[in-house]
C-alpha positions, 0 to 999 in steps of 0.5 A, spaced: 223 524 734 230 521 734 232 523 727 231 530 729 236 529 736 241 525 731 241 531 726 242 536 732 247 533 735 251 532 728 250 539 727 253 541 734 259 537 732 260 542 727 262 547 732 266 543 736 268 536 737 269 533 730 267 538 724 270 534 719 266 527 721 260 532 722 260 535 715 261 528 712 255 525 715 251 531 713 253 531 706 252 524 706 245 525 708 243 528 701 244 521 698 239 518 703 232 517 699 229 520 706 233 526 706 227 530 704 223 527 710 228 528 715 229 535 713 222 536 714 222 533 721 228 537 723 224 544 720 218 542 724 221 540 731 228 544 732 229 550 735 236 550 734 238 555 728 244 551 726 240 545 725 234 549 721 240 552 717 242 545 715 236 542 714 234 547 709 240 546 705 238 538 706 231 540 704 233 544 698 238 539 695 234 533 696 228 536 693 232 538 687 235 531 687 228 528 686 225 533 683 223 529 676 221 523 680 216 527 683 209 528 681 207 536 680 203 537 686 209 534 690 214 539 687 209 545 688 208 542 695 215 542 696 216 549 694 210 551 698 213 548 704 219 552 704 215 558 703 211 556 709 217 555 713 220 562 711 213 566 713 212 562 719 213 563 726 220 558 727 223 563 721 221 569 725 224 567 731 230 564 728 237 568 727 237 572 720 241 567 717 236 562 717 230 566 714 235 568 709 236 560 708 229 559 708 228 564 702 233 562 698 230 555 699 224 557 696 227 561 691 231 555 688 225 551 688 220 556 685 225 557 680 226 550 678 218 550 678 218 556 673 223 552 669 217 546 668 212 551 668 215 555 662 216 548 658 209 547 659 207 554 657 204 556 663 209 561 665 204 567 667 201 563 672 208 561 675 210 568 675 204 571 679 205 565 684 212 567 685 211 574 685 206 574 690 209 569 694 216 573 695 212 580 696 208 576 702 215 574 705 217 581 704 211 584 707 211 579 713 218 581 715 222 575 712 228 576 708 228 580 702 229 576 695 233 581 690 
């Protein structure tokens, strides 16, 4: 997919070339209404650790920005996608900073969902789901969330 290659080239510019321009471009993606889809594509297709790291940040920020506009099943699915990535093969083969970013992304989205669950007085189920997910990530050798 062309978007993935473009994203990887932009991230590569952070390491050399035009770091200021790459930073501006990456931060500008957060305003793109398709940023969550772009991040998902990168997470599904890239093997570059730096690209995965920045895609996780884009996914988290895009999900939070559009949180209130999405139905609850989509919000749950976004937190679940972050957890699936943290537990998946790509994260296990990635540098530790990517696994930590995946765990942080999940934790942030889960916490945002927890706030909604508390407002809806369903906090016990949300706590159990989050606890079980964190235990599963830690048991699978993922980053510990403390």
